[in-house]
C-alpha positions as CSV (number, residue, x, y, z in Angstrom):
1,M,163.7,91.7,69.7
2,N,163.3,88.2,71.1
3,N,164.0,84.9,69.4
4,G,160.4,83.6,69.7
5,I,157.4,84.2,67.5
6,S,155.1,87.2,67.9
7,C,152.8,89.2,65.7
8,Q,151.1,92.6,65.8
9,F,148.5,93.8,63.4
10,L,148.8,97.5,62.5
11,G,145.5,97.3,60.6
12,G,143.1,94.8,59.0
13,S,142.7,92.4,61.9
14,N,139.0,92.8,62.5
15,E,138.2,94.7,59.3
16,I,138.5,94.2,55.6
17,G,141.1,96.8,54.6
18,S,144.3,98.6,55.7
19,L,146.0,95.2,56.3
20,A,149.4,95.3,57.8
21,M,151.1,92.8,60.2
22,V,154.5,92.8,61.9
23,L,155.9,89.3,62.4
24,E,158.9,88.6,64.7
25,L,160.4,85.3,63.8
26,E,163.5,84.0,65.5
27,G,165.2,87.4,65.6
28,I,163.9,88.6,62.2
29,R,161.3,91.4,62.0
30,L,159.0,91.2,58.9
31,L,156.2,93.4,57.7
32,L,153.5,91.5,55.8
33,E,151.4,93.8,53.6
34,Y,150.9,97.5,54.0
35,G,147.5,98.5,52.6
36,M,144.8,101.1,52.9
37,T,141.0,101.2,52.9
38,P,140.0,102.9,49.6
39,T,137.1,104.9,51.1
40,N,136.7,108.6,50.4
41,P,139.1,109.8,51.9
42,P,141.1,106.5,52.5
43,S,142.0,105.2,55.9
44,F,145.4,103.7,56.8
45,P,147.2,101.3,59.2
46,L,149.4,102.3,62.1
47,P,153.0,103.3,61.2
48,P,155.3,100.2,61.4
49,P,158.5,99.9,63.4
50,P,161.8,99.4,61.5
51,V,161.7,96.0,59.8
52,D,164.3,93.7,58.1
53,L,162.0,92.8,55.1
54,T,158.5,93.6,53.7
55,L,156.4,91.0,52.0
56,L,153.5,91.8,49.7
57,S,151.1,89.0,48.7
58,H,149.3,90.8,45.9
59,A,148.4,94.2,44.4
60,H,144.9,95.0,45.7
61,L,145.0,98.3,47.6
62,D,143.8,96.9,50.9
63,H,147.1,94.9,50.9
64,S,149.5,97.1,48.9
65,G,148.1,100.6,49.0
66,M,150.6,102.3,51.4
67,I,153.8,100.8,50.1
68,P,154.9,104.1,48.4
69,W,154.4,106.0,51.7
70,L,156.5,103.3,53.4
71,C,159.3,103.7,50.9
72,S,159.2,107.5,51.2
73,R,160.1,107.3,54.9
74,E,162.9,104.7,54.9
75,N,164.5,102.0,52.7
76,H,162.5,98.9,52.4
77,Q,163.1,95.6,50.5
78,I,159.7,94.4,49.3
79,L,159.3,90.7,48.1
80,A,156.6,90.2,45.6
81,T,156.1,88.7,42.1
82,E,156.9,90.9,39.1
83,L,153.2,90.9,38.1
84,T,152.3,92.2,41.6
85,K,154.9,94.9,41.3
86,N,153.6,96.1,37.9
87,I,149.9,96.0,38.8
88,S,150.6,97.8,42.1
89,H,152.3,100.6,40.1
90,V,149.2,101.2,38.1
91,L,147.0,101.2,41.2
92,Y,149.4,103.7,43.0
93,K,149.2,106.1,40.0
94,D,145.5,105.9,40.1
95,T,145.4,106.6,43.9
96,V,147.2,109.8,43.3
97,K,144.9,110.8,40.5
98,I,141.7,109.9,42.5
99,A,143.0,112.0,45.5
100,K,143.4,115.0,43.2
101,T,139.9,114.5,41.6
102,E,138.2,114.0,45.0
103,G,140.1,116.9,46.6
104,Y,141.8,115.2,49.5
105,A,145.6,114.9,50.2
106,S,147.3,111.9,48.6
107,P,149.3,109.9,51.1
108,F,152.2,109.7,48.7
109,S,153.5,111.4,45.5
110,N,154.5,110.1,42.1
111,E,158.2,110.4,43.3
112,D,157.3,108.1,46.1
113,I,155.9,105.6,43.6
114,K,159.2,105.7,41.7
115,E,161.0,105.0,45.0
116,A,158.7,102.0,45.6
117,D,159.4,100.6,42.1
118,H,163.1,100.5,43.0
119,S,162.4,98.7,46.3
120,F,161.0,95.5,45.0
121,T,162.9,92.2,45.0
122,L,161.1,89.9,42.6
123,V,160.2,86.3,43.5
124,D,158.4,83.4,41.7
125,Q,155.2,81.7,42.7
126,N,157.0,78.4,43.4
127,G,160.3,79.9,44.5
128,R,162.1,79.8,47.8
129,K,164.3,82.4,49.6
130,S,166.5,82.2,52.6
131,I,166.2,84.9,55.3
132,G,168.5,85.1,58.3
133,E,170.5,82.0,59.2
134,H,167.8,79.5,59.9
135,Q,164.7,80.7,58.0
136,Q,163.4,80.1,54.5
137,I,160.3,81.5,52.8
138,Q,158.5,79.2,50.3
139,F,156.2,81.1,48.0
140,H,152.9,79.5,46.9
141,S,150.1,80.7,44.6
142,A,147.2,82.0,46.7
143,G,144.6,81.3,43.9
144,H,143.2,84.8,44.5
145,I,144.3,86.9,41.5
146,P,147.2,86.4,39.0
147,G,150.5,86.8,40.8
148,S,149.1,86.5,44.3
149,L,151.2,84.6,47.0
150,M,150.9,82.8,50.2
151,F,154.0,82.8,52.4
152,E,155.3,79.7,54.1
153,F,158.0,80.3,56.7
154,I,160.2,77.3,57.3
155,G,162.4,77.3,60.4
156,E,162.1,75.7,63.9
157,K,158.3,76.0,63.3
158,K,156.4,76.2,60.0
159,L,154.1,79.2,59.6
160,L,151.7,80.0,56.7
161,F,150.4,83.4,56.0
162,T,147.6,83.2,53.4
163,G,147.1,86.8,52.3
164,D,143.8,86.5,50.4
165,L,143.1,83.0,49.2
166,N,140.7,81.1,46.9
167,V,140.5,77.3,46.7
168,I,138.3,77.0,43.6
169,N,139.4,77.3,40.0
170,T,138.1,80.5,38.4
171,R,138.4,81.2,34.7
172,L,141.4,83.4,35.5
173,V,143.5,81.4,38.0
174,K,143.6,77.9,39.6
175,G,142.6,77.6,43.3
176,T,145.3,77.1,45.9
177,K,146.0,74.0,48.0
178,P,146.5,73.6,51.8
179,V,150.1,73.7,53.2
180,N,151.0,71.7,56.3
181,C,152.1,74.1,59.1
182,D,152.3,74.7,62.8
183,I,150.9,78.2,62.9
184,L,148.3,79.4,60.3
185,F,147.5,83.0,59.7
186,L,144.1,82.8,57.9
187,E,142.2,85.6,56.2
188,T,138.5,85.6,57.0
189,T,136.9,88.0,54.5
190,Y,133.9,85.6,54.0
191,A,133.7,84.0,57.4
192,G,130.0,83.3,58.0
193,R,129.1,83.6,54.3
194,E,129.0,80.9,51.6
195,H,129.4,81.5,47.9
196,P,127.0,80.1,45.3
197,Q,128.3,77.4,42.9
198,R,130.3,79.2,40.2
199,E,128.4,77.6,37.3
200,D,125.0,78.6,38.8
201,L,126.3,82.1,39.5
202,E,127.5,82.6,35.9
203,K,124.2,81.3,34.5
204,A,122.2,83.7,36.8
205,F,124.5,86.6,35.7
206,L,124.0,85.9,32.0
207,D,120.3,85.4,32.4
208,K,119.9,88.8,34.1
209,I,121.9,90.5,31.3
210,S,119.5,88.8,28.8
211,E,116.5,90.1,30.7
212,V,117.9,93.6,30.8
213,V,118.8,93.6,27.1
214,N,115.4,92.2,26.1
215,R,113.6,95.0,27.8
216,G,115.7,97.6,26.0
217,G,118.1,98.5,28.8
218,V,121.8,98.5,29.2
219,A,123.5,96.2,31.7
220,I,126.2,98.2,33.4
221,I,128.8,96.3,35.3
222,P,131.1,98.2,37.7
223,A,134.1,95.8,38.1
224,F,137.4,95.9,39.9
225,A,140.1,96.7,37.4
226,V,142.4,93.9,38.7
227,A,141.1,90.4,38.0
228,R,137.3,90.9,38.3
229,S,136.9,92.7,35.0
230,Q,139.1,90.1,33.2
231,E,137.1,87.2,34.8
232,L,133.8,88.8,33.6
233,A,135.2,89.4,30.1
234,M,135.8,85.6,30.0
235,V,132.3,84.9,31.3
236,L,130.8,87.2,28.6
237,K,133.0,85.7,25.8
238,N,130.4,83.5,24.1
239,S,127.3,85.5,25.1
240,G,126.9,87.2,21.8
241,Y,126.2,90.6,23.4
242,D,127.6,93.9,22.3
243,V,130.1,94.5,25.2
244,W,132.2,97.6,25.8
245,F,135.1,97.7,28.2
246,D,136.2,101.0,29.7
247,G,138.6,102.1,32.5
248,M,141.8,100.9,34.0
249,G,140.9,97.2,33.6
250,K,142.0,97.5,29.9
251,R,145.6,98.4,30.9
252,V,145.6,95.7,33.6
253,S,144.5,93.1,31.0
254,K,147.5,93.9,28.8
255,I,149.8,93.5,31.8
256,F,148.2,90.1,32.7
257,L,148.8,88.8,29.2
258,K,152.6,89.5,29.5
259,Y,152.6,86.9,32.4
260,P,150.9,83.8,30.9
261,N,152.5,81.6,33.7
262,Y,150.3,83.3,36.3
263,L,147.0,82.7,34.3
264,R,145.0,79.6,34.0
265,S,144.8,80.2,30.2
266,A,146.3,83.3,28.7
267,D,144.9,82.2,25.3
268,K,141.3,82.2,26.6
269,L,141.7,85.6,28.2
270,K,143.1,87.0,24.9
271,K,140.2,85.5,22.9
272,A,137.7,87.0,25.4
273,L,139.3,90.4,25.1
274,N,139.3,90.2,21.3
275,K,135.5,89.9,21.3
276,I,135.0,93.1,23.3
277,N,135.0,96.7,22.1
278,F,137.5,99.0,24.0
279,V,136.5,102.5,24.8
280,H,139.3,105.0,23.9
281,S,137.5,108.3,23.8
282,D,134.3,110.3,24.5
283,H,133.0,109.1,21.2
284,G,133.5,105.5,22.4
285,R,131.6,106.3,25.5
286,K,128.6,107.5,23.5
287,L,128.7,104.3,21.5
288,A,128.9,102.2,24.7
289,L,125.8,103.9,26.0
290,K,123.9,102.6,22.9
291,S,125.3,99.1,23.4
292,E,124.0,96.2,25.5
293,V,126.7,95.7,28.2
294,I,129.2,98.1,29.7
295,L,132.1,96.6,31.8
296,T,133.9,99.4,33.5
297,S,135.8,100.6,36.6
298,S,135.6,101.4,39.4
299,G,134.3,98.3,41.2
300,M,133.1,100.3,44.2
301,M,131.8,103.2,42.0
302,D,134.0,105.8,43.8
303,G,135.7,107.0,40.6
304,G,136.6,106.0,37.1
305,P,134.2,106.1,34.1
306,I,131.3,104.4,35.9
307,L,130.0,107.7,37.2
308,S,129.8,109.3,33.8
309,Y,127.8,106.3,32.5
310,M,125.6,106.3,35.6
311,N,124.9,110.0,35.2
312,K,123.4,109.2,31.8
313,L,121.6,106.0,32.8
314,K,120.4,106.9,36.4
315,N,116.8,107.6,35.4
316,D,116.5,104.6,33.1
317,S,114.4,101.9,34.9
318,K,115.0,99.5,32.0
319,S,118.8,99.5,32.6
320,A,120.5,97.6,35.5
321,V,123.6,97.9,37.6
322,L,125.1,94.5,38.2
323,L,127.5,94.6,41.2
324,T,130.0,91.8,41.2
325,G,132.2,92.2,44.2
326,Y,132.4,92.9,47.9
327,Q,131.1,96.4,48.6
328,V,133.0,98.0,51.5
329,E,131.0,100.2,54.0
330,G,131.3,103.9,53.1
331,T,131.7,103.3,49.4
332,N,129.5,104.6,46.7
333,S,128.4,101.2,45.6
334,R,127.4,100.3,49.1
335,L,125.2,103.5,49.2
336,L,123.6,102.3,45.9
337,M,123.0,98.8,47.4
338,D,121.6,100.1,50.7
339,K,119.7,103.3,49.7
340,G,119.3,103.2,45.9
341,K,121.4,106.5,45.7
342,L,124.7,107.5,44.3
343,D,127.1,110.3,45.2
344,F,128.0,112.2,42.0
345,Y,131.0,114.2,43.1
346,G,129.2,115.6,46.2
347,V,125.6,115.6,44.9
348,I,123.6,112.6,46.1
349,E,120.9,111.5,43.6
350,N,118.4,108.7,43.4
351,V,119.0,105.9,40.9
352,E,116.0,104.4,39.1
353,C,118.0,101.5,37.5
354,E,117.6,98.0,38.8
355,V,120.4,97.0,41.2
356,Q,121.5,93.4,41.6
357,Y,124.5,91.8,43.4
358,F,126.3,88.7,42.0
359,D,128.9,87.1,44.3
360,F,131.9,86.7,42.0
361,S,134.3,86.5,44.9
362,A,138.0,85.7,44.6
363,H,138.0,84.6,48.2
364,A,137.3,81.3,49.9
365,G,133.8,81.1,51.4
366,H,133.0,80.0,55.0
367,T,133.1,76.2,54.6
368,E,136.1,76.4,52.2
369,L,138.1,78.4,54.8
370,I,137.3,75.8,57.5
371,K,138.2,72.9,55.2
372,F,141.4,74.7,54.1
373,A,142.4,75.4,57.8
374,K,141.9,71.8,58.9
375,A,143.8,70.4,56.0
376,C,146.8,72.6,56.9
377,E,146.8,70.7,60.3
378,P,148.1,73.7,62.4
379,E,148.4,73.8,66.2
380,K,147.5,77.5,66.3
381,I,145.4,79.6,64.0
382,V,145.4,83.4,63.9
383,L,142.3,84.9,62.2
384,F,142.6,88.3,60.4
385,H,141.1,90.5,57.7
386,G,137.5,89.9,58.4
387,D,134.6,91.7,60.1
388,N,133.0,88.4,61.3
389,R,135.9,86.3,62.6
390,E,133.7,85.0,65.4
391,A,131.7,82.9,62.9
392,I,134.7,80.7,62.2
393,I,136.0,80.3,65.8
394,E,133.5,77.6,66.9
395,P,134.2,75.2,64.0
396,L,138.0,75.5,64.5
397,K,138.5,75.7,68.2
398,N,138.2,72.0,68.9
399,F,140.9,71.5,66.2
400,A,143.5,74.1,67.1
401,E,144.1,77.1,69.4
402,V,142.4,80.0,67.7
403,Y,143.4,83.7,68.1
404,T,141.6,86.9,67.1
405,P,144.0,89.7,67.9
406,N,142.9,93.3,67.7
407,T,144.8,96.2,66.1
408,A,148.0,97.1,68.0
409,E,147.8,94.0,70.3
410,I,151.0,92.0,70.5
411,L,150.3,88.3,70.3
412,N,153.1,85.9,71.4
413,L,152.9,82.5,69.7
């Protein structure tokens, strides 16, 4: 191990998913993230070398999903917020359950999840921790989901690893701010793509629900259990519709409310959830099918209650599926968007419902990424976690040295 700075992506460099990066920093070897790509079956990053410390920015599976597998092999100390730890636990349990349902081997067991639970060292969003003799890590809110972090490494050089970031205030969390650094590791999920204004987006979303309800249909909203479903519950709060909430998002909502410091307004989230009907049984599902709006997991339609609802509604042209998040290649929701079909546990069927996409992203858009990067004033920028990194090179290359390493490539900085 040398005393310079180098990095190696084990996954997630030129793709959105399976993120993992080894960072060598003045004699310390760190692992940042260790995720999976939740396709069917999932795909994984390369195995890591031995490391001194593991850092986890947030709970989404593309960043956290293989942490239990990591902990089953050797001891790891994982730095994350308590909220990230608790949400990750729920997602890990669900991963094991989905593997069983879908009939592929789970990459880890419930015992491995317990091992992972014991491996976390908890940090605060504005806290600081010393590592080695000359390095400190400053933790910043990433503005992405509640409990999410950016990592600032302070030593001879200052480095910033963004994880997933968002710069605008959403109903759930406040956007993040740039951090001055020498080397910036910048996520590029939305490189080349802009987001609509949030107010316009919410209005268009509510207008579409109104149109669906008025023609006698049900607006069914597959939503990510972590952050997206809570955000949408808040958007729907004063809409007056009969809304039913099903799936893992209910449990995640309760966990969020235990950590008000990580929310923009715990009170507003609580009020929004109080206006919604929660599905607890098969009887509740029957009632939901007679309602106006169903908010349910999973966000990419690969499991969860969404498929049982779609099985009942698939031939109803008056109803509509409103997709509200990034749909990864190879997922069921992507099949629905591209072909108007869904895979019902091995049987692919046509869907007659209207399908519409609303860009409720928790990531910075193209222009926001460029503006954020410039405001950090780095000498070097390493772009990762995107399938269109090239789109952002041109605007940044006159401003800093820009790198786009591929998986397994060692980059000396």
